[in-house]
N, C-alpha and C positions, 0 to 999 in steps of 0.2 A: 087556225090563225097562229096558235102557239107552235105547231109543227113547222110552219113556214118560217117563223122567226128563228127557230132552232137550226133549220137547214142553212139559212143565210149566215148565221153566226159561225157554223162549222166551216162554211166555204171561206169566210174571211180569215179564220185561224189557219186553215190549210195553206192559203196563199201567202200569209206572213211567214209561215214556217219554211216554205219553199224559197222565199226571198232571202232569209237569213242564211240558209244552207248554201245558196249560190255565192254569197259574199265571202264565205270562208274558203272557197275553193282557190287553189293556186292558179296563177296565170298560165297561159300555154307554154311559156318558156321555163316554168318551174320557179319563178321568183314571185313572192307574195306581192300582189298588186298594191297593197296598202303601204309597203315599205319602199321609200325612195332609194335609188342607187346613189351612194355618197362617195364612191371610190372612182377617181378618174384614171387611176393607174395603180400598179402594184405598190401598196403602202403609202399612196399619196391621196389625200382627200380632194374631192372636186373643188376647184377654185384655189387650191394651194399650189404655189409655184415650186414647192419642194425645198425651199431654202429655210431650213430649221435652225440655222446658226451653228451647225456642227463643224463647218469648215473653218479652222482657225485662221486661215489666211484671207477670209472674206469678212469684212466688217459689216455690222448690221446696217440696214438701209437708212436708218435715221441718224447715223453718225455723219457729222459735217464739220466744217472748219470752226464752228462756234463751240465745240466741245473739246475738253482736255482729256485725252485718253491715250493709253499705250497702243501702239500699232499691233495688229494681229498677224502672226507669222506662222509659217510651217517650221516645225522644229528642225534644227540642224544638230550635228553631233556635238556632244559635250566636250569641252576643252578646259584645261586648267594649266597655268604656268606660274612658277615661282622663280623670281629673279632678283638679284641684289643690285640696286641702283645707288650710286653715290653722288657727291657734289658735282662731278663732271657731267651728270645727266645720262640719259640713255633712252632706249626704246623697248617696249614690251608688246608682243603680239600674242593675242589669244583668240583662237578661232579666226574669224575674218575681221577682227577689230584690233586697233592699235592705240597705244598710249605713248605720247612723246613727252618726256620730262626734260626740260632745258637745263643747261649748266647753271648751277647756283640755286636750283629749286629746292635741293636738300642739303642740309648742313653736314650730314654724316651718312654713311652707307645704311640702307634700309632694305630688308628682305621683303619684297612685294609679291603678293599672290593675286593673280587675276583669274576669275572663273567665268566662263561663258556657258551657262547651263543649257541643256537641251529642253527648250520650253517654247510656248506659243507667243513669247514676247522676245524682242531683240534686246537683251540685257547682259550687262557685265557687272560682277561684284568685285570690289577691290578691298584688300586688306594689307596692312592693319587699318581697321576702321578708324576714321577720324584723322588720319595722317594729313597734316597741312603742308602746303608748298610755299616756299618763299617767292617763287615765280609761278605763274599759271602754267599748268600742263595742258596739253592738247589731246583730246580723246576723239578717236574716229570710230564710229559705230556703223556697221553695215546693216542694211535693211532690204537687200535684193531678194530675200525670201519672204518678204512681207507684202501685205496689201495696204496701200495708202488710199484713204478716201479721196475723192476728187476735190480739187480746189483747195487743198491744204498743203502746208509746208512742214515736213518733218523736222523735229528738233530733239535735243537730248534733255531728258528730265532726270532729276534726282528723285528716287523712289524709295519707299520703305520696303521691308521684307514682304509685306502684304501687297506689294505692287501699287501702293497709293502714291500719286504724284505729289511731291512736296514743293518743288520749284523747278524752274527751267534754267539751264546753264546758258551763259552768253555764247551765241553762235559765232563761228569764225568763218570768214570768207577768205581762204588762202589764195595766193596768186597761182595761176596755172603753171608757172615755171618752177614752182617749189617741188623738187623731186620727191620729197617725203610724202606728198599728197597727190602724186600723179594718178594713182588708181582711184582716189576719191572722186576725181572729176569724171572718170570713165565709168565707174560703178555707182550703184545707189548707196551712198554713204553720207553721213552727216557729221560735222565737226563742231566741237564745243570746248570751252575753256573750263578746266577743273582747278579748284582751289584746295580741295581736300578729297579724301577717299570716302566712298559710300557705294550705294547701288545706283547704276545709271542705265537708262533704257531709252529707246527711240519712242517718241510720242509726238502729238500734235496739239 
């Protein structure tokens, strides 16, 4: 009786050992059957659409017209211009952006520097910082290299050096027959009134 129980126990142990050994073997294609395949393509997890936000010209999917943010752009070449403008007014062009200073906006000649950095935002920096105009100047910012979220209207924002939106400038709807803004109607550009110098960028 004892021998019979011993033989039964040995048989059960041998069967269990064989089962454990078979679980550890690789599948026929060399992939561990216990490990799910999580890559749908080279470097892209299954279920991921591949949009990791690295494209500066493509805004995140959750951005819409209810948010205040700078537009995302593909960098364009850096440009900087320094020009003296007096009481008679004048025009400054930096990159694909323009500043129109009307007659009487300045009481004396001022050396003005405009910088359009090569960045992922459509931005222009003006110096001397804080310069105030007697009459509003008109700023034209181009955003044809930028991605605008659907159902939003781009506008010009005053921003800090850290790209934080402080306020929005008054938009300007110029007549189509104004030769100064002929290209603004053909290209993707936004126009706004400036009262003083600071950093200005295209936002919504």
